C-alpha angles and dihedrals in degrees: 000000000000091000091053090054092051092049090048090050092049093046091051091048092048090051092045090052092048090050093050092050091050091049093048090051092048093047091047093054092046091050091050088060096043140079088270090073092052091050090050092053091049090051092048110107095016099080121081109238094194139034112303127195088200093063089042093057093050090054091047090053094052091049093047090054089058096053110091102217093039095052092078093057091045092054093046092050091047093055091052097042096044087068093054097038093044113194090353110116095168094056091043093054090048095049092047093052092045095051094043095048090050092051092048092048089057103036100042095060092044088054092048091052092048092050089050095049099041099036091119092053108058095178093051091045090054091049091050096048090049090053094048091053088063089054090068089065090053096048088048095049090047091053093050091049093055089055089048093050088051090053090049092054091047088055092063091055089041090054092047091054090046090059092053092044092050092055088053099048103019086212120107099210094047090049089051092046096051096049092044093065092087101102094184093073127074094220091061090077089052088051093049088050094053091048092054088050091052093050098042124114090244104031093168093058095041089049090056089052090050092051087062095055102034109125092220143012093251093064088049091053090048095047088048097052091042089055093047092048093048090048103042102019130243125281137199120252112186089346095304132103112266089211092056091045090056092049090053089051092053090047091053090051093050090050091054089047090052091052092048091051093046090050091050092048090051097047095046093040109149088339091123093057093043089053092063094047094095090059094046091048096049097092096040090050091049090051092050093046095049094046095050104031110038097193091065090066091073091051093050093048093054135069098270091060093051095045092050090050091051093046093051090050090053094045088049091049092050091047090049092054093047092050090049092050092048090049094051108112095189094245119162087007102192130124108260094190125096103244095170094075108002123173088263091063092047091049094048089055088070109098096219093047092046093056091048092049093046092059088063100042112094115245118262115265093028122121091244091055093048093048092051095047089049091050092053093049094047090052094046089234118173091211124108120221091253089055092047093057092045087056090048093049094044090050089049092048090047092048093050094048092048091046093053090048093050095046091046090052091048090049089050092050092048089054095047090046091056092051095044104033108135115242098183123099121258139192118252088242115031140031133307116292 
């Protein structure tokens, strides 16, 4: 009886396998004749058969957008890179992900080391971590500057090819169109945009719009002279084309700009990282001093030690900001902040905040109000007077809170020092006896 059951079970399994094979063959033949086959042929060649960094960067970008504290940096990078990678969303997302990933790979280990070294000193840890957050902006700006420098070098080759093409076609827009067909270069997108401006129904208006998004002043100048040459024609000066002379002048200016940027990069090479070394070495130096010279522990445990450490951190921070300003080459000089509806405007809409801020804003028609408005206009600041006073009040509040926290910590250290001050004798070099 048992053998018959086994035979029946094997027979059913065999029939089931045969049925599955027949169903697969029939389904496969039907799919080959259906719309599915056509879709497969369309997809053929578009899928990546192996690991691709290009796909990985796009996934990183999507994930970075979802992280709260990284979203700000993603938007800031987008506003700058959109100008360089004009109308190229894929390249913009790829470059954003690359730069942000590189910055995180540097800053995260530094933060972990800082936390490990200063875990016994919470105030110093907080100062160091805040300082390292500012480093992300420097790393991001440096990466964008590299892309902008690459674009500037491509412009020299682009203008050289424009000169040859202009000799061939003797038409500005045709020369620009022919040279802009190389999709491998970033400058090609700028060339296509200038070509669209020149052939538009209202080139003057489109040119003004392009001035607002051009990544550097040299492309603005090139677009301007190209428009004037197309509208009013070229003329000869000393037997040479005025248009080509202007292009040569712009090229010479770009070469000088590249030399200036290279010199700045060489002079300030690694100087930003060196400037923060005193802060990063505060805790290791303290540990070394207290372990080898016992009398220094009493100094570090008291107010003077903490005050000196805070002063060193502030001086280092100021030096770091000054070096960053000096190193700034003005590349991609656009305002990456959203000035249409900034956080100041959102805060000022609150009725309570509005009443408090209005108490500090000088009345219209007064000397102080006119002086403030004149200073804002002279500095070409996008801030309104309400936003300016919100910034001042916010800075004052933050300063007061930070001062209270520092004084409270110093007071706590002083009390702890009184209770734990060593009273035994010690050697000048060595530990307590």
